[in-house]
C-alpha positions in Angstrom: 91.9 74.6 118.7 88.9 76.5 120.1 90.8 77.7 123.2 93.7 78.9 121.1 91.4 81.0 118.9 89.7 82.4 121.9 93.0 83.4 123.4 94.0 85.2 120.2 90.7 87.1 120.2 91.1 88.0 123.8 94.6 89.2 123.1 93.3 91.5 120.3 90.6 92.9 122.6 93.1 93.6 125.3 95.5 95.2 122.9 94.6 98.8 123.9 95.3 97.9 127.6 99.1 97.5 126.9 101.5 99.8 128.6 101.8 103.1 126.5 105.6 103.2 127.2 105.9 99.8 125.6 103.9 100.9 122.6 106.0 104.0 122.2 109.2 102.0 122.5 108.0 99.5 119.9 106.9 102.3 117.4 110.2 104.1 117.9 112.2 100.9 117.3 110.2 100.2 114.1 110.7 103.8 112.8 114.4 103.7 113.5 114.9 100.5 111.7 112.9 101.9 108.7 115.1 105.0 108.7 118.3 102.9 108.8 117.0 100.8 105.9 116.0 104.0 104.0 119.4 105.6 104.4 121.1 102.3 103.3 119.0 102.4 100.1 119.8 106.0 99.5 123.5 105.3 100.0 123.4 102.5 97.4 121.3 104.5 94.9 123.2 107.8 95.0 126.8 108.9 95.3 128.2 110.1 98.7 127.6 113.8 98.0 123.9 113.3 97.1 123.4 110.8 99.9 124.8 113.4 102.4 122.4 116.1 101.1 119.4 113.8 101.3 120.4 112.7 104.8 120.7 116.4 105.9 117.3 117.2 104.4 115.8 114.2 106.1 117.1 115.1 109.5 116.0 118.7 109.1 112.5 117.5 108.1 112.4 115.5 111.4 113.5 118.5 113.3 110.9 120.9 111.8 108.2 118.4 111.0 107.9 119.8 107.5 107.5 116.7 105.3 106.4 118.8 102.2 109.7 120.7 102.3 111.6 117.4 102.4 109.7 116.1 99.4 110.4 119.2 97.4 114.1 119.1 98.3 114.3 115.4 97.5 112.8 115.9 94.1 115.1 118.8 93.4 118.2 116.9 94.5 117.3 113.9 92.4 116.6 116.1 89.4 120.0 117.8 89.8 121.7 114.4 90.1 120.1 113.2 86.9 121.0 116.4 85.1 124.6 116.1 86.2 124.9 112.4 85.3 123.9 112.0 81.6 123.6 108.4 80.5 
């Protein structure tokens, strides 16, 4: 048990010595999986037209790096969707 604990601690200490390419690949994979999950949730929550608008705004935000603009656009799209769909 003691040796196992020590190896875990050594692993944590050596964490920063990992290959940066490996770390980038891991981060990119996690981000892509999150985006796929997000887009699936958007598709389930909103209709095809609204989902397409949100996806376009998301891709544009990635391209420009402007997260604030995406947030404003998303709020506006959702507000328009709620106004068009009275319950």
